[in-house]
N, C-alpha and C positions, 0 to 999 in steps of 0.2 A: 504494500500500500504506500502511496506517495507521502512524503513528509513535507510540511509547509512551515515556512518561517514567517512570523508576523510581527508587526509593530502596530500598536493600537493605543488609544487614549480613553480613560474613563471619563465620566461626566465631571468628576472633580478636577480633571486636568492631569491626573497621574498617568504616566506613560507605562505601558505594559509591552513586554516582548517575550518571545519564546518560540518553541517548535512543537508541533503536534502532527499526528497522522490523520488523514482523511482520504476517502475514496476518490474525491475529485476536488477541484478548486471551488466549485459551486457549493459542495458540502462543507468545505473549510470556511467559506464566507458565512454560511448559515450557522455553523457552530460558534463563530465569533459574535454574530449578531445576537445569539441567544444569551451571550454574556453581557449584553447591553453596553457595548463599547463602540467607539468610532475607529474604523480600520484606517490606519495610515498607509500601511504597505502589507502586501501578502504575496509571497512567491515560494515556489517549490525549492526546498532546501537541497543543497548539493549532497550527493551520497558520500558517506564517510562516517556518519554516526552509526554506531552498532546498536542492536536491540536484542536483549535476551530476556525472554519470558515477560515482556512488557516493560522492562526497565531499560531505558535508552541512556546511553552514556557516550561522551566524547571519546574519540580515539585516545587511548592512553589511560583511561579510567576503567579499572577492572571491576567486575562484579563483586569480587571478594572485598574490595575497598568500600563498596556501598554497604556490605554486610557488617564490616567492622564499624563503620561510621554509625549505622543505625543502632547496633548493639551498644556502643559506647555512649551515644547520646541518650539512649533509654536508661542506662545505668546512672548517668549524671542527673537526669531529670528525676529519677526515682530517689536519688540521694538529696534532692532539694536544691540543687545548684541551678540558679537562674539560666534561662535559655541562652542569653547573650554571653554569659561567662562560660557556659558549656561549649558554645561554638568557638569562643576564643581559644579554649584549651585544645579542642579538636583541631582547629586550624593550625596551631603551633606544632602539633605532633604528626600531622599528615605530611608525608614525604613527596607525594605526587604534586608537582607545581600547579598543574591545571586544576586539580581538585581543591587544592589549598586556596586558589583564587576564587573559586566558586563559593566555598564555605565562608570566605571573608566577605563576599558580596551579600550572602544570605545573612550573615551576622549584622552587617550594616543596615540592611532592610528591617530586620527585627528590632534593632535599636532605635530606628526612626519611626516605629509604630506599626509596622506590618506584622501580621500573624505569621507563624512559622510556615503554615501551608501556603500562604500568599507568596512568601519569600521563595519557597521551593518551586512554586508554579512559574516563576520567572526563569527557571532553568529546566524547562520541559524536555530539553535534549538529554538531561541526566535523570531527572525524577519523573516517572510516568504518571498518568492519571491515577493509577492504582495507588502509588505511593502518596501522592498529594491528597487524594480523597480519604485515605486511611488516616493521615496526619490530621486532616480537617475534622474527621469524626472523633479522633482522640482529643483534640482541643475542645470540641463542643461538649464531650462527655466527661472531661477531666481525667481521662485515662491515657494521656499521651505517652507516658513511659511504657505502659503495657502494649499499646498499639505499635510503638517503635520496635518493641521486642518481637512482636508478631511479624512485622515486616522483615526483621533480620532473620527470623526463623524460616519464613517463606523463601527468602533469598538463599539461605543456606541449603535448603532442600533442593531448590532449583539448580544451584551451583553443583551440588553433589551428584545430581542426576546427569548433568551435562558431562561432568568429569568421568563418570562411569561409562557413558556412551562413547566418549572420545577415546578413553583408554582401551575399550573393546575393539575400536576400529583402527588403532595405531598399527597393530601387528599385521592384519590383512592388507591394509593400504601399503605398508612398507614392502611386504612380500610381492604384491602385484606390481609395484613400481620396479622392484628389482627384476621380476620376471620379464617385464616389458623391456627393461634395459638390456638384459641378457639376449632376448630375442632380437632386438635391434642390432646388437653387436654381431650376432651370428649372421644376420641377413646382410649387413653392410660390409663385414670384414672377412668372415670365415667362408661363407658360401661362394663368393667370387673366386677364391683360390681353387675350390673344387671344380668350378665351372671351367677354368683354364685347363685343368687336368683332363676333364671329361671331353672337352673339345678336341684334345689330342688323340682320343680313341677313335673318333670318327664314327662311332656307333650310335644307333638310336637309343635315346635315354628312356627309362621308364616314365610313364605319365606323371606320377607324383613328383619325381625329381625335376622333370621339365617345367612343371607348374611352379615349383618352389624357386627354380632358377629365374623364371620369368618375373616372379614377385620381387626377388632380390634385385634384378635389373631395374625394375620400375622404381623401387625404393631408392636405389643409388642415383638414378638419373633425374628423378622427379621428387627427391626428398624435400627440397625447399618448397616446391609447389604444394606438396601434401601438407606441410606445416602451415603455409599461408591459408590453404583451404580449411584446415582444422580450426585455426584461429578465427577466420571469418565466420565459419559455421557456429563456433562457440559464441562469438559476439552477437550473431543474429538470434541465437537461442536466448541469450541473456536479455537482449532487447525485448523479445517477445514475452519473456517471463515477467518483465517489469510492467507490462500492460495488465489491466484488470483481467482481461480474458485469459492471457497467458499465465498469470499468477494463479487464477482459479483452476486452470487445467493442471498445473504443476501440483497444487495442493491436493486436488482430487486424485492425481496419480500416486502421490505419497501415501494416501490412505488405502489405495486399492492394490498396491504392489504386493507380489507374493513375498511372504516372510517379513520383509521390512514394513509392509503396510500394516500388519498386525501390531508391530512394535510402535509405529507412528500413531496409530489410533489409541493405543493404551496410554502413550505419553500425553496425547491431546486430552483424553478424558480425565486423566489424573490431574493435569494442569488446570482444566476447567473446574473440577470439583474443589481442588485445593485453593484456587484463587477466590472462587465464590464463597467458600467457607470462611476464608480469612476476612473478606470484606463484610459479610453478614455479621460475623462475630465482633467486628470492629465498630458496628453500628451504622454502616453505610446503607442507605435505603436500597431495597431490592431492585428497583428499576435502574438506579445508578450503578448498582453492583453488576447487573447483567450487561449494561452498556460498557462498563470497563472491562469485564471478562471477555466480551466479544472483541474489543479492540486489541486486547493483549493475548488473544488465542494463539497467534502465530500461524494460523491456518485459515485461509479464506472460507473453506467449506464449513468449518466449525463456526466461524464468525457469522456467516449467513444464517446458520441454524440457530445460533444464540440470539441474533437480532429478531428472528421469527418468534422465538420463545418470549423475548422481551415485549414484543408487540402484543402477543396473546395475553401475557400477564397484565399488561397495561389495560387490556379490555376486560379484565376480571377473571381470567382462567387461572388455574393452579399451574405451577411450574412443570409438574410431571406430564400433564396432558400434551403441551406443545413439544416437550422433549421427546415423547414417544412418536409424535407425528413427523419429527425431523428425519428419522431413520438413521441418524448418525450415532446416537447413544445406545449402548447395549441395553436389552430389557432389564437386566439386573440393576443397572444404574437408575433406570426410570422407576422401578418398583421401590428401591430404597429411598429415592427422593420423595416418592408418594407417601411412604410410611413416615418419613421425616416431617412432611407437611401436616399429616394427620395427627401426629403426636406432639407437634410444636417444637420438635428438636431437629429442624432442618440442618442447621449449622453443624451439629454433632454427627448427623448421618453423612453429610458431605465430607466431613473429615475422615470418617471410617472408609468411605469409598475411595478417597484420595490415598489413604494408607494402604488399602488393598491393592490399588493400581500401582503404587510405588513398588510394592513387593512383586507384582506381576511384571513390571518393567525390569526389575533386577533379574528375575528368573529368565525373562525373554532375552536380555542382553547376554547372560551367561550361556543360554542355549544357542544363541546366535554365534557366539564366539566358538563354541564347540562344533557347530555346523560348518562355519566358514573355513576352519583349518583343513579338514579333509577335502573340501571343494578346491581350495588353493593348491593343495598338493596334487590333486587330480589335474588341475589346470596346468601346472608346471610340467607334469608328466606328459600330458597330451601335446602341449605346444613344443617344449624343448625336445622331448622324446620323438615327436613326430618329425621335427626338423632333422634330427640325427639319422633316423631310419630312412627318410627320403634321400639324404645325401649318400648313404652307404648302399642303397639298393643297386646301383650300377656295379659296384665292387662285388656284391654278393652274386649278381647275375653273371659277371665275368668268371668268378670263382667256380660257380656251378657248371658253367660251360667247359672250363678247363678241366674240372674234375670228371665230367662226363666223357671228355675226350681221352 
């Protein structure tokens, strides 16, 4: 989804600026108008900001730094230290220069009369709607320390999940890259040597060997053309993915892929329930919570489903009914949400679902790792072994002929 950078003024004359996501520029304008501000400028922000689980941050500001900041701020607020003093202390000990500057600006805003949530909102490229709304709910309920602690806990779980997935993929990715490198080396350097030898025989080569030699010739003579074509194709695909239609197609593909699709769906459902549970527990209204959850879903298919749920809830339906209609959420999730609504313990039920899916994701990641290893070994055996066999077929043929004679 595109990110828009804005500059606006409140009726009091106060200047506001920040970054947020919207499906289109028209939607971005509408979102700002709802805030009852005068738009000075609005433009699509340059790519470069990262987003993880709805928490957007400038290049160089890590998710773990936000976790530590939230946790330490919660501890200081709980200890009775005034917000300005707490931000002063945190600003001094933060090593990241970019993050230190942001905290300093937030501290100055709070000192001049802004609420903490308003100060955070000015840095929407770092603190998402989820973060800001939870802080706002904490301020209004007098539970800011507890809310900040929940934010930190949410971020920790998100960070932990990402690290598990990344660590599970490091080995297979490294092996695949190594296999491609070995294959390229054989095709560009080793096979041409065999070609010169076989041409001296003057005999007809076996079909597999002839095909392999032809591929090697093509790679040697058109190697740079192939690279340019691959880069151009990759660029075209990336451009398509950045469009609404392309992004939706990619997100739908992610959820429907064999093996990986199951994992992606479990991650998406776990993230949805965890985020919604955290927001509801923090006192954020259900419609606002669903709006935030949709925007931070990280998957356009889930976002559309959640937006449909929000619209139905706005019209008076229970959450479980539109969840079932969406077709995205498993029946177990729908039934548990329904039970939570009926018993008045929706937040607790959502937490249980999130914990269950966290365990499911852990098991799926472990199973995926176990499955990928033999597949990679088979891939290496077929590719490298196939090349070796193709190159030695003529020698075996000659040997058999000589032996028969």
